[in-house]
C-alpha positions in Angstrom: 104.8 103.4 100.6 103.2 106.8 100.0 99.6 107.5 98.9 100.6 107.9 95.2 102.5 104.6 95.2 99.6 102.8 96.8 97.2 104.3 94.2 99.5 103.3 91.4 99.9 99.7 92.8 96.1 99.4 93.3 95.4 100.6 89.8 97.9 98.2 88.3 96.6 95.4 90.4 93.1 96.1 89.2 94.3 96.2 85.6 95.9 92.7 86.0 92.8 91.4 87.7 90.8 92.6 84.7 93.3 91.1 82.4 93.4 87.6 83.9 89.7 87.4 84.6 88.7 87.7 81.0 87.7 91.3 81.2 87.0 93.4 78.1 90.6 93.8 77.1 89.9 95.4 73.8 89.1 98.6 75.7 92.1 98.2 78.0 95.5 99.4 76.7 98.9 97.9 77.4 100.2 99.2 80.6 103.8 99.6 82.0 104.9 97.3 84.8 108.0 97.8 86.9 109.8 95.3 89.2 107.9 96.3 92.4 104.5 95.9 90.6 105.6 92.6 89.0 106.4 91.2 92.5 103.0 92.4 93.8 101.2 90.9 90.8 102.9 87.5 91.2 102.3 87.5 95.0 98.7 88.1 94.2 98.5 84.8 92.3 99.7 82.6 95.1 97.5 79.4 94.9 97.4 79.6 91.1 99.8 78.4 88.4 101.2 81.3 86.6 102.6 81.2 83.1 104.9 84.3 82.9 105.8 84.9 79.3 108.4 87.4 78.2 108.1 88.4 74.6 108.7 91.2 72.1 107.2 92.6 69.0 110.4 92.1 67.0 110.8 88.4 68.2 109.4 86.1 65.5 109.3 82.9 67.8 107.5 85.0 70.4 104.8 86.1 68.0 104.3 82.5 66.8 103.9 81.4 70.4 101.3 83.9 71.4 98.3 82.1 69.9 99.3 78.9 71.7 99.6 80.7 75.0 96.2 82.3 74.5 94.7 78.8 73.7 96.4 77.4 76.8 94.9 80.1 78.9 91.4 79.6 77.6 91.7 75.8 78.2 93.2 75.9 81.7 91.8 79.1 83.2 89.1 77.3 85.1 91.7 75.0 86.7 93.6 77.9 88.1 96.2 78.8 85.4 96.9 82.5 84.8 98.8 83.9 81.8 100.9 87.0 82.6 102.6 88.3 79.5 105.2 91.0 79.5 106.5 92.7 76.4 110.2 93.4 76.7 110.1 96.1 74.1 111.4 99.5 75.1 109.1 101.3 77.6 109.2 104.3 75.2 107.4 102.2 72.6 104.2 101.8 74.6 102.1 103.2 71.7 103.7 100.9 69.2 103.3 97.8 71.4 99.6 98.6 71.9 99.1 99.1 68.2 100.8 95.8 67.5 98.7 94.0 70.1 95.5 95.6 68.8 96.3 94.8 65.2 97.6 91.2 65.6 96.2 89.8 68.8 93.3 92.0 70.0 92.3 89.5 72.8 95.9 89.2 74.1 96.5 90.8 77.5 100.0 92.0 78.1 102.1 94.4 80.1 105.1 96.3 78.8 108.2 96.5 80.9 108.4 99.8 82.7 112.1 99.4 83.7 114.8 100.9 81.5 116.8 97.7 82.1 115.2 94.4 81.2 117.2 92.6 83.9 115.7 94.7 86.7 112.2 93.5 85.8 113.2 89.8 85.2 115.2 89.6 88.4 111.9 89.4 90.2 111.8 85.7 89.1 115.3 85.1 87.7 118.6 86.7 88.7 120.4 84.7 86.0 118.2 85.6 83.0 120.3 85.6 79.8 118.1 87.9 77.7 116.8 85.1 75.4 113.2 85.6 74.1 110.8 84.1 74.3 111.4 83.1 77.9 108.5 81.6 79.9 108.5 80.8 83.6 106.1 78.3 85.0 105.3 79.4 88.6 103.7 76.9 90.9 100.9 77.5 93.3 103.4 78.3 96.1 104.8 81.2 94.0 108.1 79.4 93.1 109.5 79.1 89.6 109.0 75.4 88.7 110.4 75.7 85.2 112.2 78.1 82.9 111.5 77.6 79.2 113.6 79.4 76.6 112.6 79.4 72.9 109.3 78.6 71.3 107.2 75.7 72.6 104.2 74.1 71.1 100.7 74.2 72.7 101.1 70.5 73.5 104.4 71.0 75.2 103.0 73.9 77.3 99.8 72.0 78.1 101.8 68.9 79.4 104.1 71.1 81.5 101.4 73.2 83.0 99.0 70.3 83.7 101.6 68.7 85.9 101.6 71.8 88.1 97.8 72.0 88.2 97.4 68.4 89.4 
């Protein structure tokens, strides 16, 4: 890894730490994430339960699910749950995704896929992803996918599933 790649990875790692630690997100814009950085981010959360949510601005069930995921994060953060959200909108739409987030969910922390092909990014956790949104992966403390959820879930459904991994 050259110096520029190390800097880029350190910057993105720092952005995710700010994002999952309750930092001042309103001043932090959406950032692109590629497969290498996604792998590093997830590796950095070993020992925590990660809720990896794939969503898009054009996906109505995704948008309806975001408030529940934000509530889940605020309820379970102290127990070691981390929400990592990734918009699967086109990387060229960075400005539009940031404007959408700022307008509708200003406290929502999210990445935007930086890969031209969605499958390249998702293959970090799932080689057989079928493109359905929303898709949420529950990743256990050992860094393994414990559950794949496709379609919108309620707050209670998420809470029940995540709490089993936290105990």
